[in-house]
PDB file of N, CA, C and O in Angstrom, chain B, residues numbered from 101:
ATOM      1  N   MET B 101      77.153  43.551 125.457  1.00  0.00           N
ATOM      2  CA  MET B 101      77.566  43.912 124.049  1.00  0.00           C
ATOM      3  C   MET B 101      76.523  44.771 123.511  1.00  0.00           C
ATOM      4  O   MET B 101      76.883  45.720 122.814  1.00  0.00           O
ATOM      5  N   ARG B 102      75.371  44.595 123.714  1.00  0.00           N
ATOM      6  CA  ARG B 102      74.364  45.689 123.364  1.00  0.00           C
ATOM      7  C   ARG B 102      74.727  47.028 123.686  1.00  0.00           C
ATOM      8  O   ARG B 102      74.657  47.918 122.839  1.00  0.00           O
ATOM      9  N   ILE B 103      75.151  47.252 124.983  1.00  0.00           N
ATOM     10  CA  ILE B 103      75.384  48.574 125.438  1.00  0.00           C
ATOM     11  C   ILE B 103      76.697  49.140 124.822  1.00  0.00           C
ATOM     12  O   ILE B 103      76.813  50.362 124.725  1.00  0.00           O
ATOM     13  N   VAL B 104      77.599  48.389 124.439  1.00  0.00           N
ATOM     14  CA  VAL B 104      78.695  48.797 123.536  1.00  0.00           C
ATOM     15  C   VAL B 104      78.087  49.358 122.152  1.00  0.00           C
ATOM     16  O   VAL B 104      78.373  50.470 121.707  1.00  0.00           O
ATOM     17  N   VAL B 105      77.360  48.602 121.635  1.00  0.00           N
ATOM     18  CA  VAL B 105      76.909  48.895 120.032  1.00  0.00           C
ATOM     19  C   VAL B 105      76.057  50.189 120.374  1.00  0.00           C
ATOM     20  O   VAL B 105      76.245  51.193 119.687  1.00  0.00           O
ATOM     21  N   TRP B 106      75.080  50.213 121.457  1.00  0.00           N
ATOM     22  CA  TRP B 106      74.362  51.457 121.629  1.00  0.00           C
ATOM     23  C   TRP B 106      75.297  52.571 121.885  1.00  0.00           C
ATOM     24  O   TRP B 106      74.982  53.628 121.337  1.00  0.00           O
ATOM     25  N   LEU B 107      76.321  52.575 122.557  1.00  0.00           N
ATOM     26  CA  LEU B 107      77.257  53.697 122.812  1.00  0.00           C
ATOM     27  C   LEU B 107      77.851  54.151 121.504  1.00  0.00           C
ATOM     28  O   LEU B 107      77.872  55.346 121.210  1.00  0.00           O
ATOM     29  N   VAL B 108      78.310  53.258 120.753  1.00  0.00           N
ATOM     30  CA  VAL B 108      79.099  53.515 119.516  1.00  0.00           C
ATOM     31  C   VAL B 108      78.032  54.281 118.572  1.00  0.00           C
ATOM     32  O   VAL B 108      78.296  55.312 117.953  1.00  0.00           O
ATOM     33  N   THR B 109      76.885  53.670 118.560  1.00  0.00           N
ATOM     34  CA  THR B 109      75.705  54.318 117.704  1.00  0.00           C
ATOM     35  C   THR B 109      75.542  55.698 118.032  1.00  0.00           C
ATOM     36  O   THR B 109      75.520  56.562 117.156  1.00  0.00           O
ATOM     37  N   VAL B 110      75.407  55.992 119.445  1.00  0.00           N
ATOM     38  CA  VAL B 110      75.217  57.377 119.996  1.00  0.00           C
ATOM     39  C   VAL B 110      76.299  58.213 119.618  1.00  0.00           C
ATOM     40  O   VAL B 110      76.075  59.348 119.198  1.00  0.00           O
ATOM     41  N   ALA B 111      77.653  57.685 119.745  1.00  0.00           N
ATOM     42  CA  ALA B 111      78.837  58.539 119.433  1.00  0.00           C
ATOM     43  C   ALA B 111      78.758  58.963 118.024  1.00  0.00           C
ATOM     44  O   ALA B 111      78.942  60.137 117.702  1.00  0.00           O
ATOM     45  N   LEU B 112      78.460  57.933 117.092  1.00  0.00           N
ATOM     46  CA  LEU B 112      78.671  58.259 115.720  1.00  0.00           C
ATOM     47  C   LEU B 112      77.507  59.348 115.285  1.00  0.00           C
ATOM     48  O   LEU B 112      77.655  60.175 114.385  1.00  0.00           O
ATOM     49  N   MET B 113      76.381  59.201 116.053  1.00  0.00           N
ATOM     50  CA  MET B 113      75.280  60.181 115.609  1.00  0.00           C
ATOM     51  C   MET B 113      75.879  61.589 116.129  1.00  0.00           C
ATOM     52  O   MET B 113      75.872  62.589 115.411  1.00  0.00           O
ATOM     53  N   LEU B 114      76.364  61.578 117.359  1.00  0.00           N
ATOM     54  CA  LEU B 114      76.808  62.966 117.702  1.00  0.00           C
ATOM     55  C   LEU B 114      77.901  63.573 116.774  1.00  0.00           C
ATOM     56  O   LEU B 114      77.943  64.747 116.407  1.00  0.00           O
ATOM     57  N   LEU B 115      78.802  62.555 116.445  1.00  0.00           N
ATOM     58  CA  LEU B 115      79.826  63.148 115.427  1.00  0.00           C
ATOM     59  C   LEU B 115      79.286  63.538 114.148  1.00  0.00           C
ATOM     60  O   LEU B 115      79.778  64.439 113.469  1.00  0.00           O
ATOM     61  N   ALA B 116      78.208  62.815 113.797  1.00  0.00           N
ATOM     62  CA  ALA B 116      77.565  63.321 112.412  1.00  0.00           C
ATOM     63  C   ALA B 116      76.856  64.657 112.522  1.00  0.00           C
ATOM     64  O   ALA B 116      76.823  65.447 111.578  1.00  0.00           O
ATOM     65  N   VAL B 117      76.321  64.880 113.635  1.00  0.00           N
ATOM     66  CA  VAL B 117      75.569  66.190 113.925  1.00  0.00           C
ATOM     67  C   VAL B 117      76.547  67.310 114.056  1.00  0.00           C
ATOM     68  O   VAL B 117      76.512  68.385 113.458  1.00  0.00           O
ATOM     69  N   GLY B 118      77.472  66.875 114.977  1.00  0.00           N
ATOM     70  CA  GLY B 118      78.642  67.877 115.210  1.00  0.00           C
ATOM     71  C   GLY B 118      78.213  69.078 116.032  1.00  0.00           C
ATOM     72  O   GLY B 118      77.083  69.134 116.518  1.00  0.00           O
ATOM     73  N   SER B 119      79.056  69.976 116.179  1.00  0.00           N
ATOM     74  CA  SER B 119      78.720  71.126 117.000  1.00  0.00           C
ATOM     75  C   SER B 119      78.793  72.308 115.799  1.00  0.00           C
ATOM     76  O   SER B 119      79.454  72.212 114.765  1.00  0.00           O
ATOM     77  N   PRO B 120      78.035  73.330 116.154  1.00  0.00           N
ATOM     78  CA  PRO B 120      77.876  74.361 115.054  1.00  0.00           C
ATOM     79  C   PRO B 120      79.250  75.134 114.993  1.00  0.00           C
ATOM     80  O   PRO B 120      79.987  75.304 115.964  1.00  0.00           O
ATOM     81  N   ALA B 121      79.472  75.554 113.776  1.00  0.00           N
ATOM     82  CA  ALA B 121      80.712  76.224 113.515  1.00  0.00           C
ATOM     83  C   ALA B 121      80.533  77.888 113.813  1.00  0.00           C
ATOM     84  O   ALA B 121      79.810  78.593 113.111  1.00  0.00           O
ATOM     85  N   TRP B 122      81.133  78.281 114.707  1.00  0.00           N
ATOM     86  CA  TRP B 122      80.885  79.853 115.088  1.00  0.00           C
ATOM     87  C   TRP B 122      81.883  80.634 114.268  1.00  0.00           C
ATOM     88  O   TRP B 122      83.055  80.258 114.256  1.00  0.00           O
ATOM     89  N   ALA B 123      81.517  81.656 113.605  1.00  0.00           N
ATOM     90  CA  ALA B 123      82.403  82.565 112.901  1.00  0.00           C
ATOM     91  C   ALA B 123      82.958  83.608 113.960  1.00  0.00           C
ATOM     92  O   ALA B 123      82.315  84.155 114.857  1.00  0.00           O
ATOM     93  N   ARG B 124      84.238  83.750 113.664  1.00  0.00           N
ATOM     94  CA  ARG B 124      84.998  84.754 114.617  1.00  0.00           C
ATOM     95  C   ARG B 124      85.014  86.067 113.848  1.00  0.00           C
ATOM     96  O   ARG B 124      85.297  86.158 112.653  1.00  0.00           O
ATOM     97  N   ALA B 125      84.719  86.958 114.557  1.00  0.00           N
ATOM     98  CA  ALA B 125      84.739  88.510 114.094  1.00  0.00           C
ATOM     99  C   ALA B 125      85.429  89.347 115.074  1.00  0.00           C
ATOM    100  O   ALA B 125      85.325  89.078 116.271  1.00  0.00           O
ATOM    101  N   VAL B 126      86.150  90.374 114.654  1.00  0.00           N
ATOM    102  CA  VAL B 126      86.749  91.227 115.496  1.00  0.00           C
ATOM    103  C   VAL B 126      86.668  92.671 114.938  1.00  0.00           C
ATOM    104  O   VAL B 126      86.646  92.792 113.713  1.00  0.00           O
ATOM    105  N   ARG B 127      86.627  93.639 115.621  1.00  0.00           N
ATOM    106  CA  ARG B 127      86.599  94.988 115.282  1.00  0.00           C
ATOM    107  C   ARG B 127      87.866  95.635 115.791  1.00  0.00           C
ATOM    108  O   ARG B 127      87.964  95.838 117.001  1.00  0.00           O
ATOM    109  N   MET B 128      88.910  95.997 114.919  1.00  0.00           N
ATOM    110  CA  MET B 128      90.159  96.534 115.343  1.00  0.00           C
ATOM    111  C   MET B 128      90.258  98.009 114.971  1.00  0.00           C
ATOM    112  O   MET B 128      89.722  98.487 113.971  1.00  0.00           O
ATOM    113  N   GLU B 129      90.921  98.633 115.776  1.00  0.00           N
ATOM    114  CA  GLU B 129      91.280 100.149 115.497  1.00  0.00           C
ATOM    115  C   GLU B 129      92.654 100.238 115.510  1.00  0.00           C
ATOM    116  O   GLU B 129      93.250  99.825 116.504  1.00  0.00           O
ATOM    117  N   THR B 130      93.355 100.776 114.437  1.00  0.00           N
ATOM    118  CA  THR B 130      94.789 101.120 114.321  1.00  0.00           C
ATOM    119  C   THR B 130      95.155 102.505 114.308  1.00  0.00           C
ATOM    120  O   THR B 130      94.704 103.187 113.388  1.00  0.00           O
ATOM    121  N   THR B 131      95.857 103.014 115.124  1.00  0.00           N
ATOM    122  CA  THR B 131      96.247 104.358 115.236  1.00  0.00           C
ATOM    123  C   THR B 131      97.722 104.614 114.789  1.00  0.00           C
ATOM    124  O   THR B 131      98.600 103.981 115.374  1.00  0.00           O
ATOM    125  N   VAL B 132      98.099 105.576 113.703  1.00  0.00           N
ATOM    126  CA  VAL B 132      99.236 106.013 113.287  1.00  0.00           C
ATOM    127  C   VAL B 132      99.401 107.299 113.499  1.00  0.00           C
ATOM    128  O   VAL B 132      98.448 108.075 113.432  1.00  0.00           O
ATOM    129  N   ALA B 133     100.704 107.713 113.799  1.00  0.00           N
ATOM    130  CA  ALA B 133     101.081 109.011 114.179  1.00  0.00           C
ATOM    131  C   ALA B 133     101.093 109.817 112.911  1.00  0.00           C
ATOM    132  O   ALA B 133     101.441 109.324 111.838  1.00  0.00           O
ATOM    133  N   LEU B 134     100.697 111.101 113.055  1.00  0.00           N
ATOM    134  CA  LEU B 134     100.511 111.948 111.894  1.00  0.00           C
ATOM    135  C   LEU B 134     101.613 113.226 111.820  1.00  0.00           C
ATOM    136  O   LEU B 134     101.466 114.141 112.630  1.00  0.00           O
ATOM    137  N   GLY B 135     102.550 113.275 110.993  1.00  0.00           N
ATOM    138  CA  GLY B 135     103.503 114.163 111.038  1.00  0.00           C
ATOM    139  C   GLY B 135     102.953 115.682 110.869  1.00  0.00           C
ATOM    140  O   GLY B 135     103.357 116.566 111.624  1.00  0.00           O
ATOM    141  N   ASP B 136     102.024 115.936 109.854  1.00  0.00           N
ATOM    142  CA  ASP B 136     101.565 117.090 109.797  1.00  0.00           C
ATOM    143  C   ASP B 136     100.098 116.780 109.249  1.00  0.00           C
ATOM    144  O   ASP B 136      99.788 115.617 108.989  1.00  0.00           O
ATOM    145  N   ARG B 137      99.240 117.785 109.083  1.00  0.00           N
ATOM    146  CA  ARG B 137      97.837 117.643 108.639  1.00  0.00           C
ATOM    147  C   ARG B 137      97.585 117.840 107.190  1.00  0.00           C
ATOM    148  O   ARG B 137      96.450 118.124 106.807  1.00  0.00           O
ATOM    149  N   SER B 138      98.656 117.697 106.295  1.00  0.00           N
ATOM    150  CA  SER B 138      98.672 117.818 104.826  1.00  0.00           C
ATOM    151  C   SER B 138      98.052 116.620 104.241  1.00  0.00           C
ATOM    152  O   SER B 138      98.125 115.513 104.774  1.00  0.00           O
ATOM    153  N   GLU B 139      97.396 116.877 103.056  1.00  0.00           N
ATOM    154  CA  GLU B 139      96.789 115.663 102.532  1.00  0.00           C
ATOM    155  C   GLU B 139      97.626 114.537 102.252  1.00  0.00           C
ATOM    156  O   GLU B 139      97.187 113.422 102.533  1.00  0.00           O
ATOM    157  N   PRO B 140      98.953 114.671 101.657  1.00  0.00           N
ATOM    158  CA  PRO B 140      99.575 113.551 101.426  1.00  0.00           C
ATOM    159  C   PRO B 140     100.068 112.808 102.786  1.00  0.00           C
ATOM    160  O   PRO B 140     100.316 111.603 102.771  1.00  0.00           O
ATOM    161  N   SER B 141     100.181 113.503 103.824  1.00  0.00           N
ATOM    162  CA  SER B 141     100.507 112.880 105.125  1.00  0.00           C
ATOM    163  C   SER B 141      99.454 112.172 105.529  1.00  0.00           C
ATOM    164  O   SER B 141      99.673 111.025 105.919  1.00  0.00           O
ATOM    165  N   VAL B 142      98.186 112.646 105.528  1.00  0.00           N
ATOM    166  CA  VAL B 142      96.965 111.807 105.925  1.00  0.00           C
ATOM    167  C   VAL B 142      96.751 110.615 105.123  1.00  0.00           C
ATOM    168  O   VAL B 142      96.468 109.545 105.661  1.00  0.00           O
ATOM    169  N   LYS B 143      96.877 110.747 103.803  1.00  0.00           N
ATOM    170  CA  LYS B 143      96.798 109.453 102.998  1.00  0.00           C
ATOM    171  C   LYS B 143      97.859 108.501 103.309  1.00  0.00           C
ATOM    172  O   LYS B 143      97.565 107.306 103.336  1.00  0.00           O
ATOM    173  N   GLN B 144      99.205 108.922 103.578  1.00  0.00           N
ATOM    174  CA  GLN B 144     100.144 107.876 103.828  1.00  0.00           C
ATOM    175  C   GLN B 144      99.807 107.241 105.337  1.00  0.00           C
ATOM    176  O   GLN B 144      99.838 106.025 105.522  1.00  0.00           O
ATOM    177  N   ALA B 145      99.548 107.998 106.179  1.00  0.00           N
ATOM    178  CA  ALA B 145      99.100 107.336 107.524  1.00  0.00           C
ATOM    179  C   ALA B 145      97.836 106.497 107.334  1.00  0.00           C
ATOM    180  O   ALA B 145      97.766 105.476 108.018  1.00  0.00           O
ATOM    181  N   LEU B 146      96.833 106.777 106.509  1.00  0.00           N
ATOM    182  CA  LEU B 146      95.776 105.856 106.286  1.00  0.00           C
ATOM    183  C   LEU B 146      96.147 104.413 105.640  1.00  0.00           C
ATOM    184  O   LEU B 146      95.678 103.315 105.941  1.00  0.00           O
ATOM    185  N   ARG B 147      97.193 104.756 104.597  1.00  0.00           N
ATOM    186  CA  ARG B 147      97.599 103.581 104.009  1.00  0.00           C
ATOM    187  C   ARG B 147      98.383 102.552 104.849  1.00  0.00           C
ATOM    188  O   ARG B 147      98.271 101.328 104.778  1.00  0.00           O
ATOM    189  N   GLU B 148      99.225 103.288 105.683  1.00  0.00           N
ATOM    190  CA  GLU B 148      99.947 102.373 106.797  1.00  0.00           C
ATOM    191  C   GLU B 148      99.070 101.779 107.792  1.00  0.00           C
ATOM    192  O   GLU B 148      99.259 100.633 108.200  1.00  0.00           O
ATOM    193  N   ALA B 149      97.990 102.612 108.252  1.00  0.00           N
ATOM    194  CA  ALA B 149      97.183 101.937 109.242  1.00  0.00           C
ATOM    195  C   ALA B 149      96.269 100.829 108.604  1.00  0.00           C
ATOM    196  O   ALA B 149      95.959  99.839 109.266  1.00  0.00           O
ATOM    197  N   PHE B 150      95.845 101.005 107.325  1.00  0.00           N
ATOM    198  CA  PHE B 150      95.091  99.905 106.533  1.00  0.00           C
ATOM    199  C   PHE B 150      96.090  98.718 106.430  1.00  0.00           C
ATOM    200  O   PHE B 150      95.676  97.613 106.784  1.00  0.00           O
ATOM    201  N   GLU B 151      97.434  98.847 105.955  1.00  0.00           N
ATOM    202  CA  GLU B 151      98.375  97.685 105.958  1.00  0.00           C
ATOM    203  C   GLU B 151      98.577  96.964 107.272  1.00  0.00           C
ATOM    204  O   GLU B 151      98.587  95.735 107.328  1.00  0.00           O
ATOM    205  N   ILE B 152      98.739  97.751 108.342  1.00  0.00           N
ATOM    206  CA  ILE B 152      98.871  97.052 109.701  1.00  0.00           C
ATOM    207  C   ILE B 152      97.698  96.368 109.884  1.00  0.00           C
ATOM    208  O   ILE B 152      97.808  95.174 110.160  1.00  0.00           O
ATOM    209  N   SER B 153      96.500  96.887 109.790  1.00  0.00           N
ATOM    210  CA  SER B 153      95.166  96.162 110.228  1.00  0.00           C
ATOM    211  C   SER B 153      95.036  94.886 109.351  1.00  0.00           C
ATOM    212  O   SER B 153      94.646  93.810 109.803  1.00  0.00           O
ATOM    213  N   VAL B 154      95.387  95.093 108.080  1.00  0.00           N
ATOM    214  CA  VAL B 154      95.223  93.750 107.224  1.00  0.00           C
ATOM    215  C   VAL B 154      96.342  92.592 107.597  1.00  0.00           C
ATOM    216  O   VAL B 154      96.100  91.386 107.634  1.00  0.00           O
ATOM    217  N   ARG B 155      97.464  93.138 107.834  1.00  0.00           N
ATOM    218  CA  ARG B 155      98.417  92.013 108.407  1.00  0.00           C
ATOM    219  C   ARG B 155      97.821  91.425 109.745  1.00  0.00           C
ATOM    220  O   ARG B 155      97.813  90.206 109.915  1.00  0.00           O
ATOM    221  N   GLY B 156      97.345  92.255 110.654  1.00  0.00           N
ATOM    222  CA  GLY B 156      96.950  91.673 111.807  1.00  0.00           C
ATOM    223  C   GLY B 156      95.735  90.759 111.821  1.00  0.00           C
ATOM    224  O   GLY B 156      95.570  89.819 112.599  1.00  0.00           O
ATOM    225  N   ALA B 157      94.828  91.194 110.769  1.00  0.00           N
ATOM    226  CA  ALA B 157      93.641  90.271 110.521  1.00  0.00           C
ATOM    227  C   ALA B 157      94.057  88.932 109.891  1.00  0.00           C
ATOM    228  O   ALA B 157      93.558  87.890 110.315  1.00  0.00           O
ATOM    229  N   LEU B 158      94.979  88.926 108.867  1.00  0.00           N
ATOM    230  CA  LEU B 158      95.474  87.712 108.404  1.00  0.00           C
ATOM    231  C   LEU B 158      96.287  86.962 109.390  1.00  0.00           C
ATOM    232  O   LEU B 158      96.224  85.732 109.382  1.00  0.00           O
ATOM    233  N   ALA B 159      97.049  87.586 110.244  1.00  0.00           N
ATOM    234  CA  ALA B 159      97.662  86.745 111.332  1.00  0.00           C
ATOM    235  C   ALA B 159      96.762  86.076 112.160  1.00  0.00           C
ATOM    236  O   ALA B 159      97.137  85.016 112.660  1.00  0.00           O
ATOM    237  N   MET B 160      95.555  86.531 112.415  1.00  0.00           N
ATOM    238  CA  MET B 160      94.621  85.867 113.217  1.00  0.00           C
ATOM    239  C   MET B 160      93.775  84.836 112.375  1.00  0.00           C
ATOM    240  O   MET B 160      92.905  84.167 112.933  1.00  0.00           O
ATOM    241  N   GLY B 161      94.017  84.723 111.134  1.00  0.00           N
ATOM    242  CA  GLY B 161      93.262  83.811 110.341  1.00  0.00           C
ATOM    243  C   GLY B 161      91.981  84.283 109.769  1.00  0.00           C
ATOM    244  O   GLY B 161      91.188  83.483 109.271  1.00  0.00           O
ATOM    245  N   LEU B 162      91.732  85.657 109.830  1.00  0.00           N
ATOM    246  CA  LEU B 162      90.484  86.262 109.356  1.00  0.00           C
ATOM    247  C   LEU B 162      90.815  86.804 107.902  1.00  0.00           C
ATOM    248  O   LEU B 162      91.749  87.577 107.687  1.00  0.00           O
ATOM    249  N   LYS B 163      90.002  86.346 106.977  1.00  0.00           N
ATOM    250  CA  LYS B 163      90.280  86.553 105.572  1.00  0.00           C
ATOM    251  C   LYS B 163      89.193  87.519 105.107  1.00  0.00           C
ATOM    252  O   LYS B 163      89.309  87.822 103.920  1.00  0.00           O
ATOM    253  N   HIS B 164      88.253  88.029 105.694  1.00  0.00           N
ATOM    254  CA  HIS B 164      87.270  88.865 105.100  1.00  0.00           C
ATOM    255  C   HIS B 164      87.243  90.221 105.906  1.00  0.00           C
ATOM    256  O   HIS B 164      86.816  90.258 107.061  1.00  0.00           O
ATOM    257  N   MET B 165      87.678  91.239 105.301  1.00  0.00           N
ATOM    258  CA  MET B 165      87.718  92.486 105.982  1.00  0.00           C
ATOM    259  C   MET B 165      86.943  93.681 105.513  1.00  0.00           C
ATOM    260  O   MET B 165      86.676  93.707 104.311  1.00  0.00           O
ATOM    261  N   ARG B 166      86.524  94.708 106.293  1.00  0.00           N
ATOM    262  CA  ARG B 166      85.962  95.756 105.601  1.00  0.00           C
ATOM    263  C   ARG B 166      86.351  97.110 106.476  1.00  0.00           C
ATOM    264  O   ARG B 166      86.501  97.003 107.694  1.00  0.00           O
ATOM    265  N   VAL B 167      86.492  98.264 105.875  1.00  0.00           N
ATOM    266  CA  VAL B 167      86.802  99.441 106.825  1.00  0.00           C
ATOM    267  C   VAL B 167      85.486  99.959 107.391  1.00  0.00           C
ATOM    268  O   VAL B 167      84.469 100.092 106.710  1.00  0.00           O
ATOM    269  N   ASP B 168      85.580 100.230 108.637  1.00  0.00           N
ATOM    270  CA  ASP B 168      84.296 100.599 109.479  1.00  0.00           C
ATOM    271  C   ASP B 168      84.400 101.979 109.837  1.00  0.00           C
ATOM    272  O   ASP B 168      83.470 102.518 110.439  1.00  0.00           O
ATOM    273  N   GLY B 169      85.545 102.671 109.496  1.00  0.00           N
ATOM    274  CA  GLY B 169      85.498 104.151 109.821  1.00  0.00           C
ATOM    275  C   GLY B 169      86.891 104.510 109.982  1.00  0.00           C
ATOM    276  O   GLY B 169      87.749 103.667 110.243  1.00  0.00           O
ATOM    277  N   ALA B 170      87.180 105.965 109.806  1.00  0.00           N
ATOM    278  CA  ALA B 170      88.438 106.459 109.955  1.00  0.00           C
ATOM    279  C   ALA B 170      88.341 107.869 110.540  1.00  0.00           C
ATOM    280  O   ALA B 170      87.470 108.630 110.117  1.00  0.00           O
ATOM    281  N   ARG B 171      89.206 108.254 111.506  1.00  0.00           N
ATOM    282  CA  ARG B 171      89.252 109.561 112.043  1.00  0.00           C
ATOM    283  C   ARG B 171      90.539 110.192 111.897  1.00  0.00           C
ATOM    284  O   ARG B 171      91.526 109.462 111.997  1.00  0.00           O
ATOM    285  N   VAL B 172      90.715 111.535 111.656  1.00  0.00           N
ATOM    286  CA  VAL B 172      91.869 112.286 111.639  1.00  0.00           C
ATOM    287  C   VAL B 172      91.784 113.195 112.863  1.00  0.00           C
ATOM    288  O   VAL B 172      90.911 114.050 113.016  1.00  0.00           O
ATOM    289  N   LEU B 173      92.799 112.921 113.743  1.00  0.00           N
ATOM    290  CA  LEU B 173      92.960 113.771 114.869  1.00  0.00           C
ATOM    291  C   LEU B 173      94.124 114.578 114.656  1.00  0.00           C
ATOM    292  O   LEU B 173      94.878 114.347 113.711  1.00  0.00           O
ATOM    293  N   PRO B 174      94.349 115.636 115.580  1.00  0.00           N
ATOM    294  CA  PRO B 174      95.428 116.519 115.312  1.00  0.00           C
ATOM    295  C   PRO B 174      96.868 115.938 115.095  1.00  0.00           C
ATOM    296  O   PRO B 174      97.659 116.421 114.284  1.00  0.00           O
ATOM    297  N   ASP B 175      97.130 114.882 115.874  1.00  0.00           N
ATOM    298  CA  ASP B 175      98.385 114.202 115.656  1.00  0.00           C
ATOM    299  C   ASP B 175      98.313 112.683 115.381  1.00  0.00           C
ATOM    300  O   ASP B 175      99.291 111.953 115.546  1.00  0.00           O
ATOM    301  N   ALA B 176      97.219 112.281 114.993  1.00  0.00           N
ATOM    302  CA  ALA B 176      97.102 110.856 114.584  1.00  0.00           C
ATOM    303  C   ALA B 176      95.928 110.545 113.608  1.00  0.00           C
ATOM    304  O   ALA B 176      94.993 111.322 113.416  1.00  0.00           O
ATOM    305  N   VAL B 177      96.054 109.463 113.077  1.00  0.00           N
ATOM    306  CA  VAL B 177      94.843 108.877 112.177  1.00  0.00           C
ATOM    307  C   VAL B 177      94.548 107.456 112.878  1.00  0.00           C
ATOM    308  O   VAL B 177      95.409 106.651 113.233  1.00  0.00           O
ATOM    309  N   ILE B 178      93.203 107.319 112.999  1.00  0.00           N
ATOM    310  CA  ILE B 178      92.779 106.098 113.528  1.00  0.00           C
ATOM    311  C   ILE B 178      91.880 105.560 112.344  1.00  0.00           C
ATOM    312  O   ILE B 178      91.121 106.243 111.658  1.00  0.00           O
ATOM    313  N   LEU B 179      92.129 104.112 112.233  1.00  0.00           N
ATOM    314  CA  LEU B 179      91.447 103.274 111.057  1.00  0.00           C
ATOM    315  C   LEU B 179      90.660 102.334 111.896  1.00  0.00           C
ATOM    316  O   LEU B 179      91.264 101.741 112.789  1.00  0.00           O
ATOM    317  N   ALA B 180      89.365 102.116 111.721  1.00  0.00           N
ATOM    318  CA  ALA B 180      88.626 101.031 112.444  1.00  0.00           C
ATOM    319  C   ALA B 180      88.272 100.061 111.135  1.00  0.00           C
ATOM    320  O   ALA B 180      87.732 100.435 110.094  1.00  0.00           O
ATOM    321  N   MET B 181      88.737  98.665 111.478  1.00  0.00           N
ATOM    322  CA  MET B 181      88.276  97.738 110.590  1.00  0.00           C
ATOM    323  C   MET B 181      87.568  96.647 111.258  1.00  0.00           C
ATOM    324  O   MET B 181      87.798  96.418 112.445  1.00  0.00           O
ATOM    325  N   VAL B 182      86.610  95.862 110.501  1.00  0.00           N
ATOM    326  CA  VAL B 182      86.035  94.716 111.030  1.00  0.00           C
ATOM    327  C   VAL B 182      86.523  93.457 110.081  1.00  0.00           C
ATOM    328  O   VAL B 182      86.434  93.477 108.853  1.00  0.00           O
ATOM    329  N   ALA B 183      87.047  92.374 110.839  1.00  0.00           N
ATOM    330  CA  ALA B 183      87.522  91.195 110.120  1.00  0.00           C
ATOM    331  C   ALA B 183      86.829  90.154 110.565  1.00  0.00           C
ATOM    332  O   ALA B 183      86.420  90.154 111.726  1.00  0.00           O
ATOM    333  N   THR B 184      86.568  89.011 109.638  1.00  0.00           N
ATOM    334  CA  THR B 184      86.014  87.831 110.025  1.00  0.00           C
ATOM    335  C   THR B 184      86.491  86.620 109.230  1.00  0.00           C
ATOM    336  O   THR B 184      87.127  86.714 108.180  1.00  0.00           O
ATOM    337  N   ASP B 185      86.130  85.456 109.822  1.00  0.00           N
ATOM    338  CA  ASP B 185      86.617  84.245 108.873  1.00  0.00           C
ATOM    339  C   ASP B 185      85.583  83.765 107.901  1.00  0.00           C
ATOM    340  O   ASP B 185      85.849  82.959 107.010  1.00  0.00           O
ATOM    341  N   GLU B 186      84.345  84.305 108.106  1.00  0.00           N
ATOM    342  CA  GLU B 186      83.104  83.888 107.206  1.00  0.00           C
ATOM    343  C   GLU B 186      82.914  85.082 106.298  1.00  0.00           C
ATOM    344  O   GLU B 186      83.087  86.235 106.694  1.00  0.00           O
ATOM    345  N   GLU B 187      82.596  84.806 105.212  1.00  0.00           N
ATOM    346  CA  GLU B 187      82.235  85.673 104.020  1.00  0.00           C
ATOM    347  C   GLU B 187      80.797  86.379 104.423  1.00  0.00           C
ATOM    348  O   GLU B 187      79.886  85.629 104.775  1.00  0.00           O
ATOM    349  N   GLY B 188      80.612  87.548 104.388  1.00  0.00           N
ATOM    350  CA  GLY B 188      79.377  88.171 104.698  1.00  0.00           C
ATOM    351  C   GLY B 188      79.073  88.524 105.997  1.00  0.00           C
ATOM    352  O   GLY B 188      78.184  89.318 106.305  1.00  0.00           O
ATOM    353  N   GLU B 189      79.989  87.794 106.956  1.00  0.00           N
ATOM    354  CA  GLU B 189      79.789  88.272 108.420  1.00  0.00           C
ATOM    355  C   GLU B 189      80.226  89.600 108.852  1.00  0.00           C
ATOM    356  O   GLU B 189      79.785  90.114 109.880  1.00  0.00           O
ATOM    357  N   ALA B 190      81.121  90.193 108.058  1.00  0.00           N
ATOM    358  CA  ALA B 190      81.791  91.525 108.310  1.00  0.00           C
ATOM    359  C   ALA B 190      80.679  92.509 108.239  1.00  0.00           C
ATOM    360  O   ALA B 190      80.913  93.544 108.863  1.00  0.00           O
ATOM    361  N   GLU B 191      79.530  92.450 107.638  1.00  0.00           N
ATOM    362  CA  GLU B 191      78.535  93.494 107.419  1.00  0.00           C
ATOM    363  C   GLU B 191      77.662  93.134 108.617  1.00  0.00           C
ATOM    364  O   GLU B 191      76.848  94.004 108.927  1.00  0.00           O
ATOM    365  N   GLU B 192      77.672  92.093 109.305  1.00  0.00           N
ATOM    366  CA  GLU B 192      76.546  91.819 110.386  1.00  0.00           C
ATOM    367  C   GLU B 192      77.131  92.194 111.666  1.00  0.00           C
ATOM    368  O   GLU B 192      76.381  92.247 112.641  1.00  0.00           O
ATOM    369  N   VAL B 193      78.548  92.501 111.814  1.00  0.00           N
ATOM    370  CA  VAL B 193      79.087  92.814 113.037  1.00  0.00           C
ATOM    371  C   VAL B 193      78.601  94.195 113.596  1.00  0.00           C
ATOM    372  O   VAL B 193      78.813  95.233 112.971  1.00  0.00           O
ATOM    373  N   GLU B 194      77.992  94.172 114.702  1.00  0.00           N
ATOM    374  CA  GLU B 194      77.364  95.444 115.222  1.00  0.00           C
ATOM    375  C   GLU B 194      78.756  96.313 115.665  1.00  0.00           C
ATOM    376  O   GLU B 194      79.706  95.749 116.206  1.00  0.00           O
ATOM    377  N   THR B 195      78.742  97.682 115.377  1.00  0.00           N
ATOM    378  CA  THR B 195      79.735  98.508 115.735  1.00  0.00           C
ATOM    379  C   THR B 195      79.085  99.477 116.654  1.00  0.00           C
ATOM    380  O   THR B 195      77.888  99.765 116.665  1.00  0.00           O
ATOM    381  N   ARG B 196      80.054  99.960 117.452  1.00  0.00           N
ATOM    382  CA  ARG B 196      79.632 100.917 118.479  1.00  0.00           C
ATOM    383  C   ARG B 196      80.413 102.262 118.604  1.00  0.00           C
ATOM    384  O   ARG B 196      80.086 103.090 119.455  1.00  0.00           O
TER     385      ARG B 196
END
């Protein structure tokens, strides 16, 4: 009986301490084709890339996002975003 009480006590202590919660963070790049290199075309492509990235991050359950960079290529726009499930973690993600 003592062993059972001891095991239950240890189990409750482990549950109380629990495992650390790890924040999930991802860096994603979204590419959108560019019709021409005019300013309205680039703005529309960036807006579309932003919307796609936000939808993807929300679908993964990541609620905190920031833009990490954007590139305009001859035929496409690339938008990089960092998304995380913890507030403040997006700034700490190391980008390459």
